[in-house]
C-alpha positions in Angstrom: -2.1 -8.2 15.4 -0.2 -4.8 14.7 0.5 -2.8 17.4 1.1 1.1 16.7 3.1 2.5 19.5 6.3 3.4 20.4 9.3 1.9 19.0 12.9 1.4 18.8 14.8 4.1 16.8 16.6 2.2 14.4 18.2 5.0 12.2 18.9 8.7 12.9 16.3 9.3 10.2 13.7 7.2 12.1 14.2 9.9 15.2 14.3 12.6 13.0 10.6 11.7 11.4 9.0 10.7 14.9 10.0 14.1 16.1 8.1 15.6 13.3 5.0 13.5 13.7 5.0 14.1 17.2 5.2 18.0 16.8 2.5 17.7 13.9 0.3 15.6 16.3 0.4 12.7 13.7 2.2 10.0 15.6 -1.2 7.8 16.2 -0.4 7.6 20.0 -1.4 10.9 21.5 -1.8 11.5 25.0 0.3 8.1 26.0 -2.4 6.0 24.1 -1.9 3.4 21.4 -4.0 2.7 18.5 -4.5 -1.0 18.0 -5.4 -2.3 14.7 -5.9 -6.2 14.3 -4.7 -7.5 11.1 -6.1 -11.0 11.7 -8.8 -12.0 14.7 -10.4 -14.8 15.5 -8.9 -16.8 12.7 -8.8 -20.6 13.5 -8.7 -23.5 10.6 -6.9 -26.9 9.9 -5.3 -28.1 7.0 -4.9 -31.6 6.0 -1.8 -33.2 4.1 -1.8 -32.7 0.8 -4.8 -30.1 0.6 -4.2 -27.1 -1.9 -5.9 -23.8 -0.5 -6.3 -20.6 -1.7 -6.8 -17.7 0.2 -8.5 -15.1 -1.5 -9.4 -11.7 -1.0 -9.2 -8.1 -1.6 -5.9 -6.1 -0.7 -5.5 -5.6 2.9 -7.5 -8.5 4.3 -4.8 -10.1 5.8 -3.7 -12.6 3.5 0.0 -12.2 3.6 0.1 -11.8 7.1 -1.2 -15.0 8.0 1.3 -16.6 5.5 3.9 -14.6 7.1 2.6 -16.0 10.7 2.4 -19.4 9.2 5.9 -19.2 8.1 7.0 -18.0 11.1 8.5 -14.5 9.7 5.9 -13.0 11.9 4.7 -14.4 15.6 1.2 -14.2 16.0 0.0 -11.6 19.3 -2.9 -14.1 20.6 -3.0 -17.8 19.7 -0.5 -20.8 18.2 0.4 -22.3 14.9 1.0 -25.9 14.9 2.5 -27.0 11.8 3.9 -30.4 11.1 6.8 -31.2 8.2 9.3 -28.4 6.8 7.8 -25.1 5.5 9.2 -23.4 2.0 7.8 -19.8 1.7 8.0 -17.7 -1.3 6.4 -14.2 -0.1 7.0 -10.9 -1.2 10.2 -10.4 -3.3 13.2 -9.7 -0.8 12.5 -12.1 1.5 14.4 -15.0 2.5 17.5 -14.6 0.7 20.8 -12.6 1.4 21.4 -9.8 -1.0 25.1 -10.1 -0.7 25.5 -14.0 -0.9 25.3 -15.0 -4.8 22.3 -17.2 -6.0 24.5 -20.8 -5.3 24.9 -19.5 -2.2 21.3 -18.6 -1.3 20.4 -22.0 -2.6 22.3 -23.8 -0.1 21.0 -21.4 2.6 17.6 -21.9 1.7 18.3 -25.7 2.3 19.8 -25.2 5.4 16.9 -23.3 6.9 14.7 -25.7 5.7 16.8 -28.7 8.0 18.2 -30.5 4.4 21.6 -31.8 4.0 24.2 -30.7 1.8 23.9 -34.0 -0.1 20.1 -33.6 -0.5 20.7 -30.1 -2.1 23.6 -31.1 -4.2 21.1 -33.5 -5.3 18.6 -30.9 -6.4 20.8 -28.1 -7.6 21.0 -28.4 -11.0 17.0 -28.9 -11.2 16.8 -25.8 -9.1 19.0 -23.7 -11.6 17.8 -25.1 -14.9 14.0 -24.3 -13.5 15.2 -20.6 -12.8 17.1 -20.3 -16.3 19.3 -18.0 -14.8 22.5 -20.3 -15.2 25.0 -17.4 -16.3 24.2 -15.5 -13.1 24.4 -18.4 -10.6 27.6 -17.1 -9.0 26.4 -13.4 -9.0 25.5 -11.6 -5.8 21.6 -11.7 -6.0 21.7 -7.8 -4.8 22.2 -7.4 -8.7 19.2 -9.7 -9.4 16.5 -7.7 -11.3 13.3 -8.6 -9.9 11.9 -11.4 -12.0 15.4 -13.1 -11.8 14.8 -13.0 -8.1 11.8 -14.5 -8.4 12.6 -16.9 -10.8 15.1 -18.3 -8.3 13.2 -18.1 -5.2 10.5 -20.0 -6.5 12.9 -22.5 -7.8 14.2 -22.9 -4.1 11.0 -22.9 -2.5 9.5 -25.6 -5.0 12.5 -27.9 -5.5 13.6 -28.2 -1.6 10.9 -31.0 -0.9 9.3 -28.9 1.6 6.1 -30.8 3.2 4.4 -27.3 3.2 4.7 -24.9 0.5 3.2 -21.0 1.1 2.9 -19.0 -2.2 2.0 -15.3 -2.2 1.0 -13.0 -5.1 4.7 -12.5 -6.3 4.4 -14.6 -9.5 3.1 -11.3 -11.4 6.8 -10.0 -11.6 7.6 -12.9 -13.5 6.8 -12.8 -17.5 3.6 -15.2 -18.5 5.7 -18.2 -19.9 7.5 -18.3 -16.5 3.9 -17.7 -14.6 2.9 -20.8 -16.5 5.9 -22.6 -15.7 5.5 -22.1 -12.3 1.6 -22.8 -11.8 2.9 -26.2 -13.5 5.4 -26.9 -10.8 2.9 -25.6 -8.2 0.3 -28.6 -9.6 2.7 -31.1 -9.7 3.9 -30.3 -6.0 0.1 -30.6 -5.3 0.1 -34.1 -6.9 2.7 -35.1 -4.8 1.1 -35.1 -1.5 2.3 -31.7 -0.5 0.3 -29.5 1.3 0.0 -25.8 -0.6 -1.2 -22.4 0.7 -1.8 -19.8 -2.6 -2.6 -16.6 -1.8 -3.7 -14.8 -5.7 -5.7 -12.4 -7.5 -5.9 -14.9 -10.4 -9.0 -16.4 -9.9 -8.1 -18.7 -12.8 -5.4 -20.2 -11.0 -6.8 -20.8 -7.9 -9.7 -22.5 -9.6 -7.5 -25.1 -11.6 -4.9 -25.7 -8.6 -7.0 -25.7 -5.1 -9.5 -27.7 -4.1 -10.6 -25.4 -1.5 -10.8 -22.0 -0.7 -10.5 -19.4 2.4 -12.2 -16.2 1.9 -10.3 -13.5 4.0 -12.4 -10.3 4.6 -11.5 -7.8 7.2 -9.1 -9.9 9.0 -11.4 -12.8 9.1 -12.1 -16.2 7.4 -15.4 -16.0 6.5 -15.9 -18.5 3.7 -14.3 -22.2 4.2 -15.1 -24.6 1.3 -15.6 -25.8 -2.5 -13.3 -23.6 -4.7 -15.7 -22.1 -7.0 -18.2 -21.3 -4.5 -15.5 -19.3 -2.4 -14.6 -17.3 -5.9 -18.2 -16.7 -6.4 -18.3 -15.4 -2.8 -15.1 -13.4 -3.3 -16.8 -11.6 -6.6 -20.5 -11.3 -5.1 -18.9 -9.7 -1.8 -17.5 -6.8 -4.2 -13.6 -7.8 -3.5 -11.5 -7.1 -6.2 -13.6 -4.1 -7.5 -11.1 -1.1 -8.0 -11.1 2.8 -8.3 -12.4 4.0 -11.6 -16.0 2.6 -12.5 -17.2 6.2 -11.8 -15.5 7.9 -14.7 -12.9 9.8 -12.9 -9.4 9.8 -13.5 -7.4 7.0 -11.5 -4.4 8.6 -9.4 -1.8 5.5 -9.9 0.8 6.9 -7.5 -1.8 5.9 -5.0 -2.8 2.8 -6.6 -2.4 -0.5 -4.3 -1.8 -2.6 -6.9 2.2 -1.6 -7.2 4.8 -4.2 -5.8 6.2 -2.6 -3.0 9.6 -2.6 -4.5 8.8 -0.8 -7.8 9.1 3.0 -7.8 6.2 5.3 -8.8 6.5 6.1 -12.3 2.7 5.8 -13.6 0.7 8.5 -12.6 -2.6 9.1 -13.8 -4.9 6.6 -16.0 -8.3 8.3 -18.0 -10.9 6.2 -19.7 -12.6 7.9 -22.5 -15.9 6.4 -24.9 -15.8 7.1 -28.7 -17.5 10.5 -28.3 -14.5 11.3 -26.1 -16.8 11.5 -22.8 -15.4 9.5 -19.2 -16.2 6.4 -19.3 -18.5 5.7 -16.6 -17.5 1.9 -16.0 -19.9 0.6 -18.7 -19.2 0.2 -22.5 -21.0 -1.7 -25.1 -19.8 -4.6 -27.2 -17.6 -3.2 -30.4 -17.6 0.1 -28.7 -14.8 2.3 -28.4 -12.5 2.6 -25.9 -10.0 5.4 -25.3 -7.1 5.5 -22.4 -5.0 8.1 -21.7 -1.9 7.3 -19.3 0.1 9.9 -18.0 4.0 9.1 -16.5 7.1 10.3 -15.6 10.6 9.5 -17.2 13.5 9.5 -14.8 15.6 9.3 -17.9 13.9 11.3 -21.0 16.3 9.4 -23.5 14.9 5.9 -22.4 13.0 3.9 -24.8 9.5 3.4 -23.3 6.3 1.7 -23.9 3.2 1.9 -22.6 0.9 -1.4 -22.1 -2.7 -2.0 -21.2 -3.6 -5.7 -20.2 -7.4 -6.1 -20.1 -8.5 -9.5 -17.5 -11.8 -11.0 -17.3 -13.2 -12.1 -13.8 -11.3 -15.0 -13.2 -7.7 -13.2 -13.6 -7.6 -14.2 -17.3 -6.1 -11.9 -19.9 -8.3 -11.8 -22.8 -6.1 -8.8 -24.5 -3.0 -6.9 -24.7 -2.8 -3.3 -25.9 1.1 -1.9 -26.3 2.1 1.3 -27.9 5.1 -1.5 -29.2 2.6 -2.9 -31.9 1.9 0.7 -33.1 3.4 0.4 -36.9 5.7 3.3 -37.9 5.8 4.9 -35.0 7.6 8.0 -34.3 9.7 9.0 -31.9 7.5 11.4 -29.6 8.9 14.5 -28.0 10.8 14.1 -24.8 10.3 15.5 -21.5 9.8 14.3 -18.0 6.4 14.1 -17.8 4.8 11.9 -20.7 1.2 10.8 -21.5 0.3 8.7 -24.7 -3.1 7.7 -25.7 -4.4 4.2 -26.8 -7.9 3.7 -28.9 -9.3 0.7 -29.4 -12.1 1.2 -31.8 -13.8 -2.2 -31.6 -13.8 -3.6 -28.0 -14.9 -7.1 -28.5 -15.4 -8.7 -25.5 -18.3 -11.0 -23.9 -20.5 -9.1 -21.6 -18.8 -9.1 -18.2 -16.6 -7.1 -15.5 -12.9 -6.5 -16.6 -9.9 -5.3 -14.9 -7.4 -3.1 -16.4 -3.4 -3.7 -15.2 -1.1 -1.0 -16.7 2.6 -1.3 -17.1 5.6 1.0 -18.1 8.4 -1.0 -20.3 11.6 1.3 -20.0 14.5 -0.3 -22.1 12.2 -3.2 -23.2 11.7 -4.0 -19.2 9.0 -3.3 -17.1 9.8 -0.4 -14.9 6.4 0.6 -13.1 3.1 -1.7 -13.1 -0.1 -1.5 -11.5 -2.4 -4.3 -11.3 -6.7 -4.1 -11.2 -5.4 0.1 -11.6 -9.2 0.0 -12.8 -12.3 -2.0 -14.2 -14.8 -1.6 -17.2 -17.9 -3.4 -17.8 -18.5 -4.7 -21.4 -22.5 -4.5 -21.7 -24.6 -6.3 -24.1 -25.5 -4.9 -27.6 -27.0 -6.3 -30.8 -23.6 -6.2 -32.3 -24.6 -9.0 -34.9 -27.9 -7.3 -35.8 -30.4 -10.4 -35.0 -31.2 -9.5 -31.4 -28.8 -12.3 -30.1 -26.1 -11.7 -27.4 -23.2 -13.9 -27.0 -22.8 -14.5 -23.3 -20.1 -17.4 -23.6 -16.7 -17.7 -24.3 -13.8 -14.6 -24.2 -14.3 -12.7 -27.5 -16.5 -11.8 -30.2 -15.6 -12.1 -33.6 -17.1 -11.3 -37.0 -18.5 -14.1 -38.7 -21.0 -14.8 -42.0 -23.1 -18.0 -42.3 -24.6 -19.5 -45.9 -26.8 -22.2 -46.1 -25.6 -24.6 -49.3 -27.3 -27.9 -50.9 -26.3 -30.9 -49.7 -23.7 -32.4 -52.1 -23.9 -35.7 -50.2 -26.8 -37.4 -52.1 
């Protein structure tokens, strides 16, 4: 439970902010009353040793709060949590490491927190560093790490220090595709070793592959507990995971919930159009033209930049990536603080279904801002092959030509 009320003033900034809110009547506790919001309520479950549980649900449903309670970062207002065994957790970026300490020191610190002896950590140390792929920076204070480096080391520590229970939130989105695949492989190995895993993710393909059971969290309650495939189906049927933008209106990326907390907001606006230049109202036929208009801000106008659009299917699988870096003979654009780039995909050859679009801004070759599930589109059937038949399986549609020739085996 989260209670909003009067709190201790940590800094002069907090005091000033609360004073302003009080004057404007925006403090949330008028006339001395407290406004109470239950992040989780009536949640009760048991997880057996060796189970791999997927926690799915829309943003704000309470999944991350549940993991924080299980990892003892947040204390429950009511009820108790009974966990047998050491708990390793990888929650939001920034949790669990001391920023002033080096990567090496943080490995030993985390091991000590888990109750491990120095000899145990020594035995795993080389394996952790090798997995994280940051050997050159292992003695650098982690406050100088990029978010990707931080997650690499944090996951390596959480997965290799042999906790009986591993809690993983949706932080792997920060890593690149190769590292995500590596992490999923390690989690699969941890599960096969008989350890317990609770995994929060919007990547339904990963959930279905890794988990033998799913908890569907809605409005702070677990509304389904059971088979992974059935839980994922209920997740989509309930409308969870739907994004803004299916009505053809521009998407305000500054307010998007799919941006990690530590990322500064540089992406501003996303608009989708069809081949006629009209706003796309959610649906596009197989082979149709999709135009995307992305507005963003450059803090340094001289920085090299690229816009990336990732299209994922309903299971979270990446089926197509469009990037301005693929444009041959690309000329430098006019440099200014506010920029807009337009991407046109003349033949969107995807099988019918719903797809989510991720938007990424790269600066000098590194992701500076990104928004998961910024909007969604629905690809609907069309007579693309001029045969009256519609492809419904697989991921993409490709041109194909068939012919009959005489049997030459006789």
